[in-house]
Residue, then its C-alpha position, 0 to 999 in steps of 0.5 A: m757632535s750630533s745636535r741631539p744631546r747624548a747621555a752625560w755619564p759617558l762624557v763625565a767618565v771620559f772627562t775624569a780620565g782626561y783631567l785626572a793627570a792635572y789633579l795628580l800633578p803635585t804628587i807626580v812631581g813630588r815623587l819624581s823628585v824624592y824617588l829619582g833624585l830630580s831637583t824640584a825644578q827638574a821634576g816640575l819641568v816633567g809635569s809642565a811637559l805633560l800638561l803642555s802636551s795635553a794642551s797641544a792635543g786640545f789645540s789640534l782637535a778643536g773643531r775636529v771632534e765632530t769630523y771623526g766622531p767622538c768614539r774614535p778619538a776618545r778611544v785613541g786618547l785612552i789608549l795613549c793614556v794607558v800606553g804612555y802612563g803605563c810605560a812611565a810607571l814601568a820605566g826606571s830611566v828619566p828619559l823614558i819616564v819623560t817620554g811616557a808622560v808626554v805621550g800620556g799627556f797627549g792622550s789626556g788632552t785628547a780625551t778632555a777635548v772629546a769630553a768638552a765637545g760633548i759637554a757643549a752639545q748638552r742642553d745644560p753644559h754647566r750641569t755636566s761640567s759640574l758632574g765632571l769636576l765632581s767625579v775627577s775631584a772624588t777620584a783624585g781625593a780617593l787616590y790622595l788618601t790611598v797612594p801615600h800608604l802604598g809606597g811604589g815610588h813614582r810608579l803608583p801615580f802614573a799607574s793609577i792614571a793608566l788604570v782609570a783610563l782603562l776602566v773608562w774604556p767601556a764608556t766610549s761605546r756610549l759616545g756614538g759612532s762616526a760623525p753625522a752625515g746630515p747637513a745641519v752643522p757644516a764640517a768647517g765654518r767660522l768660529p762664532n763669538r770670536r772676540s768673546g771666545l778669545v777674551l775668555a781663552g786668554g782670561m782662563l790661561v792667566w786665571s789658571m796660571a795664577q791658581n797653580a802658581l799658588w798651588g805649586v808653592s803652598s806646601r813650601i809656604g806652610v813649611d817655611q813661613v808658617g812652620l807646620s809639619e808635613v803631616t799637618i799640611g797634608a791634613v789641611f790639603a785633604a780638608a781643602l779637597g773635601a771642601g772642593l767636593l762640597g763646592v762642586m756639589g753646590a755649583g751643581v745645585l745652584g745651576s743657572k739660577l744666578g746666571r754665569a756672571v755673578p758666580i764668576g765675578v764674585g767667585t774670582a774676587v773671593i779667590a783673589g782674597s784667598i790667595v793673599l790670605s794664604s801667601s801672607a799667613d803666619g799661623f795655622g788658622s790663617f793658612a788653613t782658612g785661606e787654603i780651604l776657602w780657595n779650594t772651595v771656590y776654585p772648582v765652582v768658578l771653573s765649572y762656570l767658566i767651562g759652561l760659558a766656553a761651551s755656550l759660545d759654540v754648540r760644536g764645542r770648539w771654544a770649550v776645547l780651545a779655552g780648556s787647552a788655554s787653561s792647561v797651558g796656564v796650569a803648566c806654567g803656574p808652578v814655574l811662575g810661583s817659584v820665580l815670584s816667591e824667590e824674587a818677591g817673597y811669599q807675601g809679594m807673590g800673593l799680592i801680585l797673584g791676587v791683583t792679577t786674578l782680580l783684574i782678570a775677573l773684569p773681562v771674563t765677567a764681561v764676556a759672561l754678561h755679553t753672551g748671557g742672552r735670554p735663552l730660547v726654550p720650548g714655548s718662547v716662540r709660538r704660532r698664534g694658537g699653535a705649538p712652539a716653533a722648536l717642536l714644529a721643527v721636529t714634527t714637520g721635518a723642517v729644513p735643518g738650520a731653519v729654526p734655532k736650536v733650544g738654548a739659542p738666543e731668541q730672535a727679534v720679531t719685527e711687526i710689518s704695518i699695512p696701510a689701511l687703504r691697502r688692507r681694504r683692497l686686499g680680501r681674505n681670498a687674496f692670500r694663499t700658501a707660498g710655493p709653486e702653484g699654477g706656475q707661480s711661486n708668489a706668497y700671495a696673489s692679488t685679486s681684482d679691485k671691487 
């Protein structure tokens, strides 16, 4: 990606198209089970195959988006979404539907990888990721309100994702063309913050797995344990999605005022409590409170996790890798929830997931604290009586990489002391600019002692 940030709205559009399949997974799995006669486990495996294909695309493209340029892989991903999900919508046999879902999932992962790399190059990655989550939440919410009234069996959810990908296609022209030819960012290089990135990616995998383990069995908890009707559970989920929209907007307004560690740590602790409350609910009030509170805080923490991953590498490699690890967790979550609920019951499952989520908060919050250094902003490094160093780098044609980018950690300045005797022996005329001059390249020339 180019070092110059581009407009955010094309990235938000591509992010929406790539992330929408994960948001619509419950209705996809439900309709496959109802209209095609698949068991719950079989329908869940189809959804897992879709998400695993999406994750594999992210792992394959990590660090390669800037090589191809953002426009080309984004268009390839959207084409795969249209073709794959379109074929799944038109097909009537299970093998063809599975094939279309896997192809479409790879396209979703490709589009998400391009968006994640672009978000990492933005001046404010958290704000852009919040806009992306707000957009995909609103789109998914609108589809959840309309799709149940239109029928269409398994075809309509797949067709909706394909249609959104088709509508997003014009936005790819604003992503930029081929990769920049300048030497500012090498085509290949060692991943920065390797330890922090690995901890964050592993934490997001387990974190997402725990969230989707609950999401996969939430409706069963409402029916079997609380005794609610399907209509009532649908109303609770609709209210929870609306609360999620408010949470994302609140995260966008809050921004970086509290840093990243506080929202991630405190938010994950609240999520852990919500998981325990929902899984142990014995009435409408506790069930609705747990689900709504959980869906309010979940996207807030997710937006900060995406922003944290983007801050680890301006080229977006950790954002793509952490997002792909999260997709793996999303894919495995429903299976984990089903196994735990059968073996330990809903309350036991909730306790296990809640404790696991709380434990994951510790290393992830530590990463946020470790990488949350003081940012370098225009004016933080100045020449005496001059302009900011970042501004000088732009206006004077400095060598790329010689001056840190805006947002990079500020470098320490070390004072060099000169003995008083030496200062007396060096006159003002003893110094001149560095570089070749008169066949010499010394930074200063000594004069004869007086």
